[in-house]
N, C-alpha and C positions, 0 to 999 in steps of 0.2 A: 771397480769402485762406484763410477756412477752407476751403473745399475744398481746396486745394491741401495745406496740413496735414493734413488728413483722409485724402487720397492718399499722401503723404506717410510718416504714422503707419502705412498699412495695408501697403505697402512695406516698412517696416521690419520689419512683424512676420512678413510670409511671408520675408522674408529669412531671418531669423533662425529662423522654423523648418524650412525647406529647410536650412540649415548645421547645424542640431541631431545630431548622432548617434544613430543607435539603438543602445542599449545590450539585450543579451539580458536577458530578467528571468527571474533565480531566485528561486524561492519557498523561503524561508528556514519548515520547521514550529516550529523550536524545540521539538522533540522533540514536540512536538504530534500528535495522529492525522491524517493527508493528510484534506483537508476532503470528497474524489472518493471516498473509499473508502464503502461502504455500510455503513449501522449495524444494518442486520435483512436476515438472508439471506431467500432465495426462500422459505424454507418457514416465514418468522416468528420465526427465531430471532434473540436479538440475538447481535450479533457483537463479540466481546471483543477490543479492539485493544492491548492493555496494551502498551506498548511497550519494560518494562522485565525482560520475559521473558529468561530464560535456558534453555539444553537443560538444565541442571540442573534448573530448577525445572518442566520439563514432563514430565508422564506420558502415558504413550498408554493409554489405559484399552480400547479395544476398536477392530476394523477389520470394517468391514462388506465384502463383496464382494459387488457386482451385477453385474460383468461388462464394466461400461464405465468400470472405473477406480474403484471401489468409494469407501467413507466411511469415514473416522476421527473417534475420540473423544480428544482431547485436553486435558486439564482440563475438563471436560465440556462440552469445545466441539465440535460436529459441524463439520468440515470436509471438503472437496472436494481434487481435483488442481486447482490454481491459485490457490487461493484463500488467503489471510493466517489467520496466528494468530501476534498480536503483530508482529514486523518479520518473520518469518518466511513463507516461502510453501510451500505443497505440493507435492513437485514429482512424487512416486509415492505410491504407496498398496500395498503386498505385503501377503499374507495375515500376517507376521509383523512389519510395520514400517511405518514411512514416512521418506521421506527430504524433508527439510528444505533450503531454501535462504535463506542471507542473506549480502548483498556478497559474491555468489560462491562461496562456502563452502557444501557440502553436508556435512549433518548426519543421521545415521539414527537414529531413536527406535525402539526396539525393545519389542514386548509382551512384560511378564515374563509367564514361564510358573508356571503354580499348582504346586507340589508335591503 
């Protein structure tokens, strides 16, 4: 009797597990940093992932061209093509500016010329 009851319970467990629908998991970051983004760059600098950056708060302080895409300094943070600065992704680094992308929209930061 105990054995029959045990098999009946196991059967019910497997039947309910097989009938369960698989739902796609969607991670809600609640405005926090993505846990898979690195905290330190390969060069050892801390990465700043402030999520509240607006373009008007960003200052392009310098551009370094090295023939491989270059580096840019934005708000004191060194970035390269494909890396994040806040919620923006650096798309392209030019001698006079940087193209950023966020939510499919591109924005250009330009170097201010000294007078």
